[in-house]
C-alpha positions in Angstrom: 34.0 -4.6 -50.1 30.0 -4.3 -49.1 28.6 -7.4 -47.3 25.7 -8.9 -49.0 22.2 -7.9 -47.7 20.7 -10.9 -46.1 17.0 -10.9 -47.0 14.6 -12.6 -44.6 10.8 -12.8 -44.2 9.4 -10.5 -41.5 8.8 -11.9 -38.0 7.6 -10.7 -34.9 10.1 -10.5 -31.8 7.2 -10.9 -29.4 5.3 -13.8 -30.8 5.1 -16.8 -28.5 7.9 -19.4 -28.8 6.8 -22.4 -30.7 8.9 -24.7 -28.5 7.0 -25.6 -25.4 10.2 -25.8 -23.2 11.4 -22.5 -24.3 8.2 -21.0 -23.5 8.0 -22.2 -20.0 11.5 -21.2 -19.4 10.6 -17.8 -20.6 7.6 -17.8 -18.3 9.4 -18.7 -15.4 12.2 -16.0 -16.1 9.4 -13.5 -16.2 7.7 -14.4 -12.9 11.0 -14.6 -11.2 11.8 -11.1 -12.3 8.5 -10.0 -11.1 9.0 -11.5 -7.6 12.4 -9.9 -7.4 10.5 -6.6 -7.3 8.8 -7.7 -4.1 11.3 -7.2 -1.3 9.1 -6.2 1.7 7.4 -8.0 4.7 4.2 -6.2 4.2 3.8 -6.8 0.2 1.6 -9.6 0.6 -0.8 -7.7 2.9 -0.5 -4.8 0.3 -1.4 -6.9 -2.5 -4.4 -8.6 -1.1 -5.9 -5.4 0.3 -5.4 -3.3 -2.8 -7.2 -6.0 -4.7 -10.2 -5.9 -2.3 -10.4 -2.2 -2.2 -10.3 -1.7 -6.0 -13.1 -4.5 -6.3 -15.3 -2.7 -3.6 -14.8 0.6 -5.3 -15.5 -0.5 -8.7 -18.8 -2.0 -7.8 -19.7 1.2 -5.7 -19.2 3.1 -8.8 -21.8 0.9 -10.4 -24.3 3.3 -8.5 -26.3 0.5 -6.4 -27.9 2.7 -3.5 -28.5 -0.3 -1.4 -24.7 -1.6 -1.8 -22.7 -1.3 1.3 -18.8 -2.0 0.6 -17.4 -4.4 2.8 -13.9 -6.1 3.5 -13.3 -8.7 5.9 -9.5 -9.6 7.0 -8.5 -12.8 9.1 -4.7 -13.0 10.2 -4.4 -16.5 11.6 -1.0 -16.5 13.5 -1.1 -19.9 14.5 -2.0 -21.5 11.1 0.4 -18.7 9.3 -2.6 -17.8 7.0 -3.9 -14.3 5.8 -7.5 -14.2 4.4 -9.0 -11.3 2.6 -12.7 -11.3 1.4 -14.6 -8.5 -0.1 -18.2 -7.9 -1.5 -16.9 -6.2 -4.6 -17.3 -6.8 -8.3 -16.2 -10.4 -8.3 -14.8 -12.3 -11.4 -16.3 -13.7 -14.3 -15.2 -17.0 -15.8 -12.6 -15.4 -18.2 -11.1 -13.3 -15.5 -11.0 -16.2 -12.9 -8.9 -18.2 -15.5 -6.7 -15.5 -16.5 -6.0 -12.9 -13.8 -2.9 -14.9 -12.3 -1.1 -14.6 -15.6 1.8 -12.3 -15.6 1.0 -8.8 -17.1 -2.7 -9.6 -17.3 -5.0 -6.9 -15.9 -8.7 -6.3 -16.4 -8.4 -2.9 -14.1 -8.7 0.3 -16.0 -9.0 3.8 -14.7 -7.8 6.1 -12.2 -10.1 4.6 -9.5 -7.6 1.5 -9.3 -4.6 1.3 -7.2 -3.0 -1.3 -9.5 -3.3 -2.1 -13.1 0.1 -3.4 -14.2 -1.1 -7.2 -13.7 1.7 -8.2 -11.4 0.0 -8.4 -8.0 -1.8 -11.6 -8.4 1.1 -13.2 -10.1 3.2 -12.4 -7.1 0.6 -14.0 -4.8 0.4 -17.1 -6.8 4.0 -17.7 -7.4 5.4 -15.7 -4.4 4.0 -18.2 -2.1 3.2 -21.9 -1.9 -0.5 -21.8 -1.2 -3.0 -19.3 -2.8 -6.5 -20.2 -2.7 -9.1 -17.9 -4.5 -13.0 -17.9 -4.7 -15.2 -15.5 -6.5 -18.9 -14.9 -7.1 -20.1 -13.1 -10.1 -23.3 -13.5 -12.2 -25.0 -15.9 -9.8 -21.9 -18.2 -10.2 -19.2 -19.5 -7.7 -15.7 -20.5 -8.8 -13.2 -21.4 -6.1 -9.7 -22.9 -6.9 -6.1 -23.4 -5.2 -2.6 -23.1 -6.5 -0.1 -24.8 -4.7 4.0 -24.9 -4.9 4.0 -21.7 -7.1 7.2 -20.6 -5.3 8.9 -23.8 -5.4 8.3 -24.1 -9.1 9.8 -20.6 -9.8 13.0 -21.6 -7.7 13.3 -25.1 -9.1 16.7 -25.1 -11.1 16.6 -28.8 -12.1 13.3 -29.1 -13.6 12.0 -31.5 -10.8 8.7 -29.6 -10.2 5.9 -29.6 -12.5 4.3 -26.4 -13.4 1.4 -25.9 -10.7 -2.1 -25.8 -12.0 -5.3 -24.2 -10.4 -7.5 -27.1 -8.8 -10.9 -26.9 -7.5 -11.6 -26.2 -3.9 -14.1 -24.9 -1.3 -13.4 -21.4 0.2 -12.1 -21.5 3.5 -12.9 -18.2 4.7 -16.5 -18.6 6.0 -17.7 -15.0 5.4 -17.4 -15.6 1.6 -20.6 -17.5 2.1 -22.4 -14.8 3.2 -21.6 -12.2 0.3 -23.8 -12.1 -2.7 -20.8 -11.0 -5.0 -17.1 -10.7 -4.6 -13.8 -12.3 -4.1 -11.9 -14.1 -1.1 -8.2 -14.7 -1.3 -6.2 -16.8 1.2 -2.4 -16.9 1.5 -0.7 -19.6 3.8 2.8 -19.2 4.6 4.8 -22.3 4.1 8.0 -23.4 2.2 11.2 -21.7 1.6 12.2 -18.4 0.0 8.8 -16.6 1.0 8.7 -13.4 2.8 7.4 -13.4 5.5 8.3 -16.7 6.6 5.5 -16.5 9.6 3.3 -13.9 11.0 5.3 -13.3 14.3 8.3 -11.4 13.2 7.0 -8.1 14.3 5.5 -9.3 17.7 2.0 -8.2 16.9 -0.7 -10.6 18.6 -3.8 -8.7 18.3 -6.3 -7.0 16.1 -5.4 -3.2 17.5 -1.7 -3.9 16.8 -2.3 -5.4 13.3 -4.6 -2.6 12.3 -2.1 0.0 13.2 0.6 -1.8 11.2 -1.6 -2.2 8.3 -2.8 1.4 8.2 0.8 2.5 7.9 2.3 0.0 5.5 -0.8 -1.1 3.0 -3.6 0.5 1.0 -5.6 0.1 4.4 -3.7 3.2 5.2 -5.7 5.5 2.9 -3.8 8.7 2.1 -6.5 11.5 1.3 -5.2 15.0 1.6 -6.4 18.3 1.2 -10.2 17.7 0.9 -9.9 14.2 -1.0 -12.3 11.7 0.6 -12.1 7.9 0.6 -15.2 5.5 -0.4 -16.9 4.5 2.7 -16.0 0.7 3.2 -16.6 -1.2 6.4 -13.2 -3.1 7.1 -13.3 -5.5 9.6 -10.3 -7.4 11.1 -9.9 -10.8 13.0 -6.8 -11.8 14.8 -6.1 -15.3 15.9 -3.0 -15.5 18.0 -1.0 -18.5 18.8 -3.2 -19.5 21.8 -6.2 -19.5 19.6 -7.6 -16.1 21.3 -9.5 -14.1 18.8 -9.5 -10.4 18.9 -11.4 -7.9 16.4 -11.1 -4.3 15.3 -12.7 -2.5 12.4 -12.4 1.0 10.6 -15.2 2.7 8.4 -12.8 3.6 5.4 -9.3 3.2 4.6 -7.2 5.8 6.4 -3.5 6.2 7.1 -2.5 6.3 10.8 -1.6 10.0 11.0 0.8 10.5 13.8 -1.2 13.4 15.2 -4.2 11.1 15.6 -2.1 8.5 17.3 -0.5 10.5 20.0 -2.1 13.1 22.1 -1.3 16.9 22.6 -0.5 18.0 19.0 -1.6 21.0 17.3 -2.1 22.3 13.6 0.4 24.7 12.5 -2.3 26.4 10.6 -4.2 27.3 13.8 -0.9 28.5 15.2 -0.1 30.9 12.5 -3.5 32.1 12.3 -3.5 32.7 16.0 -0.2 34.7 15.6 -1.8 36.7 12.6 -4.7 37.7 14.8 -2.5 38.8 17.8 -0.4 40.7 15.4 -3.4 42.4 14.0 -4.7 43.3 17.6 -1.2 44.7 18.4 -0.8 41.8 21.0 2.8 40.4 21.8 3.5 37.7 19.0 6.4 36.4 20.9 4.1 34.9 23.6 2.9 31.4 22.9 -0.8 30.9 23.7 -1.7 28.2 26.4 -3.2 25.9 23.6 0.2 25.5 22.0 2.4 24.8 25.1 3.6 21.6 26.1 2.8 19.7 22.9 4.4 16.5 21.8 4.4 17.8 18.2 2.8 20.0 15.4 1.6 19.0 12.0 0.2 20.7 8.9 -1.3 19.7 5.4 -0.8 21.8 2.2 -1.7 21.3 -1.5 1.1 21.7 -4.2 -0.5 25.2 -5.2 -0.3 26.5 -1.6 3.5 25.6 -1.6 4.1 27.3 -4.8 2.3 30.4 -4.1 3.9 30.6 -0.6 0.5 30.9 1.1 0.2 32.5 4.5 -1.1 29.3 5.7 2.2 27.5 5.0 5.7 28.1 6.5 7.2 25.9 3.7 9.5 28.1 1.4 10.7 25.6 -1.0 13.4 26.8 -3.5 12.2 25.1 -6.6 13.5 25.5 -10.2 11.2 26.1 -13.0 11.0 22.3 -13.9 10.5 21.3 -10.4 7.6 23.9 -10.1 5.8 22.2 -13.3 6.3 18.9 -11.7 4.4 19.6 -8.7 1.5 20.7 -10.6 1.7 18.0 -13.2 2.1 15.4 -10.6 -0.8 16.6 -8.4 1.3 16.8 -5.3 -0.1 17.4 -1.8 1.9 17.3 1.5 1.2 16.4 5.2 3.9 16.9 7.8 4.1 15.9 11.4 7.1 17.2 13.6 7.6 15.2 16.8 9.5 17.3 19.7 11.4 14.2 20.5 12.2 10.8 19.0 11.2 9.3 22.1 7.6 9.7 20.9 8.1 7.4 18.3 9.5 4.5 20.9 6.6 5.5 23.3 4.0 4.7 20.8 5.4 1.6 19.1 6.9 -0.1 22.2 4.5 1.2 25.0 1.1 2.2 23.4 1.1 -0.6 20.8 3.4 -3.1 22.5 5.4 -4.1 19.4 8.8 -5.6 19.5 11.3 -3.0 20.5 12.9 -1.5 17.5 10.2 -2.0 15.1 8.9 1.4 14.6 5.6 1.6 12.4 5.7 5.5 12.9 8.9 7.0 12.6 10.7 10.1 11.0 11.2 9.7 7.3 9.8 10.8 3.8 6.9 8.4 2.9 6.0 8.8 -0.7 2.3 7.9 -1.8 0.3 7.5 -4.9 -3.2 6.4 -5.6 -4.2 7.0 -2.0 -1.7 4.7 -0.4 1.8 4.5 0.9 4.4 3.1 -1.6 7.2 1.2 0.1 8.8 2.2 3.3 9.9 5.8 4.4 12.9 7.3 2.8 15.6 9.3 4.7 15.1 12.8 4.5 17.9 14.6 2.9 19.3 17.5 4.9 22.9 18.9 5.3 21.9 21.4 7.9 19.7 20.5 11.0 19.9 16.8 10.2 18.2 15.9 13.7 14.9 16.8 12.1 15.5 13.7 9.8 14.2 11.5 12.5 11.7 13.9 14.1 9.7 14.8 10.8 7.0 12.3 9.6 6.4 13.4 6.0 3.9 12.3 3.6 4.2 13.4 0.0 1.1 12.2 -2.2 1.2 12.3 -6.1 -2.3 12.2 -7.7 -0.6 11.5 -11.2 2.6 9.4 -10.6 3.2 5.8 -11.6 5.3 3.7 -9.3 7.5 0.6 -10.3 6.3 -2.9 -10.5 6.7 -3.7 -6.9 5.3 -0.5 -5.8 8.5 0.6 -4.0 9.6 3.7 -5.7 9.4 6.2 -8.6 11.4 7.8 -11.3 14.3 9.8 -10.0 12.6 13.3 -10.9 9.4 12.3 -8.9 11.6 11.5 -5.9 13.8 14.7 -6.3 10.9 17.0 -6.0 9.7 15.2 -3.1 13.0 15.5 -1.3 13.5 19.0 -2.5 10.1 20.2 -0.9 
């Protein structure tokens, strides 16, 4: 016997729920799932800096020859507060009232580092204090949202959903810019990460700048001729004694190991010198003095050079046809630093920077990157032979055309696989 057909009126499964209580519960679940994708101690810094860089690069693209992009960061350890102000494009009234909503984004095009519409939501509801001020079209808008994380974690409906209330921008540099945005996160309450700004032992601007250049978009990854937008980035750090230190860079740039330590050499130059010696009939087993007593060697190559096995690259990756196609499709570029001893990482992190022992910001591993910034923490390099190189090699693989996940921690398995294979 055939069951009778149940005829009903068409309905939209994505339409908003008419029951306000159900709608609020659904929004809370959605935000909670977004927060679960952010598990790192540097995610807050990464999102704040990413937004600022996108804003100044968008304004730079408007073509104003008098515009000088600038970003001002303040890390106040004693107050547990991080402030990031830019003189970028700013937000109009509609954007200011909407940008904290989940899955809302007004970023479009390849220039932007993020367009998923979850970063601002994470900042508002992953913490309990977010201040946002913006200048656009001659108008200033400034608000604060409190207890966002407490509301998300509230299981007994005792906390009212927080609202954005009017306030005055606390980062003083905001008063001096003609246009742009300032965001301030204060670390307070439970379930936030980090709980404070002292976990890694960094107390001055030099230390924090090195950290941010390896863990956030401040570490711009521009390989094989790619150039960053010039941005004057100034960092101010206030330690627990109230002492202020400053540092700055003129563009987002990754802290490449060969620039952080002395006595390193470009393997391209070494290979070229060997070819020259061979052409002249000289002994190629003799190492030129320039390449003696080094702490490490490094090299940088495009995907095309790797696929064609250029004479300038020693990389001989065994790639299947699908992997070769993926290298081209993803716009892969590669930079490798090979330390001659793992002591080099400890020397830089513990002695030169003076960070808490064991917190290596430079170390061996496979760092995946896209949109000119590192994504998540380095992966262990998969090796079955010569596994000692896992901790010696610092490998950056940048994908021009890959899309990371919500929390910007990883990629699809085939993307990770081709990076691991190379």
